[in-house]
N, C-alpha and C positions, 0 to 999 in steps of 0.2 A: 504494500500500500504506500502511496506517495504522501508526502507531507502536504498540508494545506498550502494553497498558492500564496497566502498572506505571509508566510515565513520566507523571507528573501535571503539570498546569500549574505547581504549586509547584516540582517538581523542575527543570523547564525554567528558570524564572526564577531559582531559587536557583543553578543551575549557571552561568548567564550572569553572575550577580552576583559569584560567586567568581572567575570568569575575568576579569571587569572589574577587580576589585581586584588580581588578580595581573598585570594588564596583559598577558595572554596573548591576543593578537588572534586567533590561530587557534582556540583553545578558545572564546573569546567568540563568534566568528562561526559556530561550529558549532551554536549554539542558534537561529540565525535562518534563516527560509525565504529562498530565492533572491530572491523578490519582496517581501521585508519592507519596511516603511516606518517612518520616524520622523516624528513630527508634533507641532506645538504643539497643545495642547488646544483643540478646536473651531476649529482654524485650519488653516493650510497645512501640507502635507507638506514637511518640511525636508530629508529624505534618502530616496532611493528606490532600493531594490535592495541586495543583499548587497555588491556591489563598492563602492558608495558608503558603506555602513555601515563596511566594512573601512577604507577610506581615511580616513573621519572619525575613527575610533578610533586608527589609526596616528598621525595628526597629533596627536590629543589626548594620547596617551601619550608622544609625543616632547616635546610642549610642557610637560607636567605629569607628570614621572616619579614624583612622590610622590602623585599623585591617588588618593584613596580615597573610596568611598561607605560610609557607616555606616547600617545598616538601623535605622530608628526603629520601623517597624511594617509588617506585611504582612497583606493580606486576600485570600482566594481566593474568587471568585464565579464558579462554573462554569468557563468557559474564559478568564476574565480574572483577572489578579493585579494588585493595586494595592499598590505599595510607597511608603512615605514614607521618603525617603532624605535624609541630611545628607551633602553632598559637600564635601570639603576638597581644594583643589588642591595644597596643601603644608601641613605643620604650621605653624600660626600665620599662614597665608596666607589667600587668598580662600576663602570658604566660602558655601554656600547650601543651602536646603532645596528639594526637588522631590518631587512625586508623579509616579510613573511608572505608567501604566496599560498593562499588557502584555496583548495578545490572542494566544492560543495556538491553533494548529490543527495536528493531526498531529504533536504533540510538538515544534513549532517556533514561535518568536515570529514572528508575521506583521505585527504593528503595535505601536508604542509611542507613546502620547500622553503628553506631558510637561506638567505644570501647575507653573508657577514663580510 
């Protein structure tokens, strides 16, 4: 069954972005398909499946409890959403920019490619 038409790729990515910043692993994972993957851009898959995505983020949020992503820009191209994000592990701590390219199917994230 497909998701309702009112759930746009923008809505999916925006919801997971808010859950990421709230460090709410359950809400965050609700936006991903069971077989979703995370990958380096034009490279290898680094995380495969929802259980692995959950474990990765439980660890990330435990190691960096003040971690936050700040949206620099967002573009929606059909079923893909491209975010430019500035991530800070802690105020005044490590920070970096990343482009996250989300692929959406049936109102779930099925793939994220990261460009660093």
